[in-house]
C-alpha positions as CSV (number, residue, x, y, z in Angstrom):
1,X,-10.4,9.0,8.4
2,X,-10.7,6.0,6.1
3,X,-8.5,3.0,6.3
4,X,-8.1,0.4,3.6
5,X,-6.2,-2.8,3.7
6,X,-5.0,-4.5,0.4
7,X,-3.6,-8.0,0.5
8,X,-2.2,-10.1,-2.3
9,X,0.5,-12.8,-2.8
10,X,3.2,-12.2,-5.4
11,X,4.5,-15.0,-7.6
12,X,7.9,-16.0,-6.1
13,X,9.8,-15.0,-9.2
14,X,8.1,-11.6,-9.1
15,X,8.3,-10.7,-5.4
16,X,11.6,-8.8,-5.6
17,X,10.4,-6.7,-8.5
18,X,7.1,-6.0,-6.7
19,X,9.1,-5.0,-3.5
20,X,11.2,-2.6,-5.6
21,X,8.2,-1.0,-7.2
22,X,6.6,-0.5,-3.8
23,X,9.9,1.0,-2.5
24,X,9.8,3.5,-5.4
25,X,6.3,4.5,-4.3
26,X,7.6,5.3,-0.8
27,X,10.5,7.2,-2.2
28,X,8.2,9.4,-4.2
29,X,5.9,9.9,-1.2
30,X,8.8,11.0,0.9
31,X,9.9,13.5,-1.8
32,X,6.3,14.8,-2.4
33,X,5.2,14.7,1.2
34,X,1.4,14.9,0.4
35,X,-0.9,15.8,3.3
36,X,-3.8,13.7,4.4
37,X,-2.4,10.2,3.7
38,X,-0.5,7.6,5.6
39,X,0.7,4.4,4.1
40,X,2.4,1.2,5.3
41,X,3.4,-1.9,3.4
42,X,4.4,-5.3,4.9
43,X,5.9,-8.3,3.1
44,X,5.4,-11.6,4.7
45,X,7.8,-14.6,4.4
46,X,5.5,-16.3,1.8
47,X,5.7,-13.2,-0.5
48,X,2.2,-11.9,0.6
49,X,2.1,-8.1,0.6
50,X,-0.2,-6.2,2.9
51,X,-0.7,-2.5,2.3
52,X,-2.5,-0.2,4.8
53,X,-3.7,3.2,3.6
54,X,-5.2,5.8,5.8
55,X,-6.7,8.9,4.2
56,X,-8.0,12.0,5.9
57,X,-10.4,12.9,3.1
58,X,-14.0,12.2,3.9
59,X,-14.6,10.6,0.5
60,X,-11.5,8.3,1.0
61,X,-9.6,9.9,-1.9
62,X,-5.8,9.6,-1.8
63,X,-3.0,11.3,-3.6
64,X,-1.2,8.0,-3.9
65,X,-2.8,6.9,-7.3
66,X,-1.6,10.2,-8.8
67,X,2.1,9.3,-8.2
68,X,4.1,8.2,-11.2
69,X,5.7,5.5,-9.1
70,X,2.3,4.1,-8.0
71,X,1.2,4.1,-11.6
72,X,4.3,2.1,-12.5
73,X,3.5,-0.3,-9.6
74,X,-0.1,-0.8,-10.8
75,X,1.1,-1.6,-14.3
76,X,1.3,-5.4,-14.5
77,X,0.2,-6.0,-10.9
78,X,-2.0,-8.9,-11.8
79,X,0.8,-10.5,-13.8
80,X,3.0,-10.3,-10.7
81,X,0.4,-11.9,-8.4
82,X,-0.2,-15.5,-7.5
83,X,-3.3,-14.3,-5.6
84,X,-4.9,-11.1,-6.9
85,X,-5.3,-8.0,-4.7
86,X,-8.1,-8.1,-2.2
87,X,-9.2,-4.6,-1.0
88,X,-11.1,-4.2,2.3
89,X,-12.1,-1.4,4.5
90,X,-10.3,-1.7,7.9
91,X,-11.0,-0.6,11.4
92,X,-8.3,-0.4,14.1
93,X,-9.4,-2.6,17.1
94,X,-6.2,-2.0,19.1
95,X,-3.0,-0.1,18.6
96,X,0.0,0.2,20.9
97,X,2.6,2.6,19.5
98,X,2.4,1.2,16.0
99,X,0.2,4.0,14.5
100,X,-0.1,7.6,15.5
101,X,-3.4,8.4,17.0
102,X,-5.2,11.8,16.8
């Protein structure tokens, strides 16, 4: 299992567009139902977005980047951001009913 956390802050005038693009990714995921990946996105009140991706593949590969909606989301991401995406590996320290556990 590999977990990755991505954090960035959207420009205020671009936050709704960013949220709509993220929602489209989730709609495509729900339709495609790929195995081996779990994905969560949070939007904070200051238009900071936090994405948590969990992949089952040993190499950390994910089917998400292959989705058309994700490619549309990626297009122009830096122009939508006041603070660029910061990608970090993440380890769960504690979890109470938020995430499924194997």
